[in-house]
N, C-alpha and C positions, 0 to 999 in steps of 0.2 A: 504494500500500500504506500502511496506517495505521501510525502510530508503534508502536501496541500489537502489530500483526502483526510488525513488524520485531524487537521484543523477543522475541516467541515464536520467531521464526526463529533468533535468537541462542541461545536455550535449546535449540532442536533441534540446532544445530551442536554445542553442548556434549554433548548426548545421544549424537550420533553419535561424537564423539571419545571419550567415556566407553566406548562399546561396543567400540571397536577398540583401546583402550589395553591394553597387557599388564601394565604396572606398577600394582600396587594403589593406590599413592599418587596416580598420575595419574587413576585411576578416581574416587577420592574427590574430587580437585581438580575434575574436570569435573562431577561430581555437584553439588558445592557451587555452582559457577558456574552450572550449569543452574538450580538452585533460586533463586539470586539473580535471574537474568533472568526467571524465571516470576513471582516475587514482585513485581518491578518492573513487569512487564507488567500484572499484576492491579491494582496501585496506580496505574498511569499515568493512568488516566482522571480521577482526582481530584487530579492534580498540575498545577501551573502549568508552562509551558514551561521557565522557568529552573530550577525544582526538578528536572524530569525530565532536563534536560540535565546538571545536576550529578550526578545519580544514575547516568546512563549513563556519564559520564566516570569516575566513581569505580569502577564495576564493570569498565570497560575497562582501567583502570590495574591493578586487582587481577588481572584475567585476563592481561594482558601480563606482569606480574611472575611470576605463578604458572606460566605456560606457557613462560617463557623468551623471549617475543617482545621483551622490553625489554632483553635483554642488550647490554651495551656491546661494541663490537668489541675483539678482542684486540690488545693493544699488544705489539709485538716489541721 
């Protein structure tokens, strides 16, 4: 699978999450993330590998923070 196809898959994952989310803020969050993945996929063919890697890492970091995947474990 090409790198561009992987990016479109990430956008599709966000689309699915957006469609099942009940919270309006979550819907908006997943819509914005989907749009970022689509924009990157469209631009990816003209980017160098390091540029693309940096952009992927940046969006993944935003996605983790926005969806709570990067939450620190609770301290007792």
